[in-house]
C-alpha positions as CSV (number, residue, x, y, z in Angstrom):
1,M,101.5,104.1,106.2
2,L,101.6,100.7,104.4
3,N,99.1,99.7,101.6
4,V,97.7,96.2,101.1
5,V,96.0,95.7,97.7
6,D,93.6,92.7,97.4
7,S,93.6,90.3,94.5
8,S,90.6,91.8,92.7
9,A,92.4,95.1,92.6
10,W,95.6,93.5,91.2
11,L,93.6,91.6,88.6
12,D,91.9,94.8,87.5
13,Y,95.2,96.7,87.4
14,F,96.9,94.0,85.2
15,A,93.8,93.8,82.9
16,D,93.7,97.6,82.6
17,G,90.1,97.3,83.9
18,P,87.8,100.2,84.8
19,N,89.3,100.8,88.2
20,A,92.9,100.3,87.2
21,D,93.8,104.0,87.6
22,A,92.4,104.0,91.2
23,F,94.8,101.1,92.1
24,A,97.8,102.4,90.2
25,E,99.1,104.7,93.0
26,P,99.3,102.1,95.8
27,I,100.5,99.4,93.4
28,E,103.2,101.6,91.8
29,S,104.5,102.6,95.3
30,P,106.5,99.4,96.2
31,D,108.2,101.1,99.2
32,V,104.9,101.1,101.1
33,L,103.2,98.1,99.4
34,V,102.6,94.9,101.4
35,V,101.7,91.8,99.3
36,P,100.1,88.9,101.3
37,T,100.9,85.4,100.0
38,L,97.2,84.6,99.7
39,T,96.9,87.6,97.2
40,L,99.9,86.2,95.3
41,L,98.2,82.8,95.1
42,E,94.9,84.2,93.9
43,V,96.4,86.4,91.3
44,F,98.8,83.6,90.2
45,K,96.0,81.1,89.7
46,R,93.8,83.4,87.8
47,I,96.4,84.8,85.4
48,A,97.9,81.3,84.9
49,A,94.6,79.9,83.9
50,Q,93.7,82.8,81.6
51,R,97.0,83.8,80.1
52,G,99.7,81.2,80.8
53,E,103.2,81.1,82.1
54,G,104.8,84.2,80.7
55,P,102.2,86.7,81.8
56,V,101.8,85.1,85.2
57,L,105.5,85.2,85.9
58,Q,105.6,88.9,84.8
59,A,102.7,89.7,87.1
60,I,104.3,87.9,90.1
61,A,107.6,89.7,89.4
62,I,105.7,93.1,89.6
63,M,103.9,92.0,92.8
64,H,107.2,90.9,94.3
65,Q,108.5,94.5,94.2
66,G,106.4,95.1,97.3
67,R,107.0,93.7,100.7
68,M,106.2,90.0,100.9
69,A,104.0,89.3,103.9
70,D,105.2,85.6,103.8
71,P,108.5,84.6,102.1
72,R,107.2,81.2,101.1
73,W,105.9,82.6,97.7
74,R,108.6,80.7,95.7
75,W,106.5,77.5,95.5
76,M,104.6,79.1,92.6
77,G,107.5,78.6,90.2
78,R,107.2,74.9,90.8
79,W,103.6,75.1,89.4
80,F,105.3,75.2,86.0
81,G,108.2,72.8,86.9
82,R,110.7,75.7,87.4
83,R,113.1,75.8,90.3
84,D,114.9,79.0,89.4
85,V,112.0,81.3,90.4
């Protein structure tokens, strides 16, 4: 069975919010984790706005350990003028 975790769950997990423990198991099981590009976009925008480039790139790297539902995720690196992402 595959798991899809929505953006609110990812944000709670990264912020160590009140439900982070409930989301840890599916997020920390990348073999069965599917990450839609829309979820990447929503998490990217939120963390970029709140915390900046370093934390957002770390979050996206963690999310990218799962199966990408759409391989066009690389455009996000260009948000910060980077082409090596």
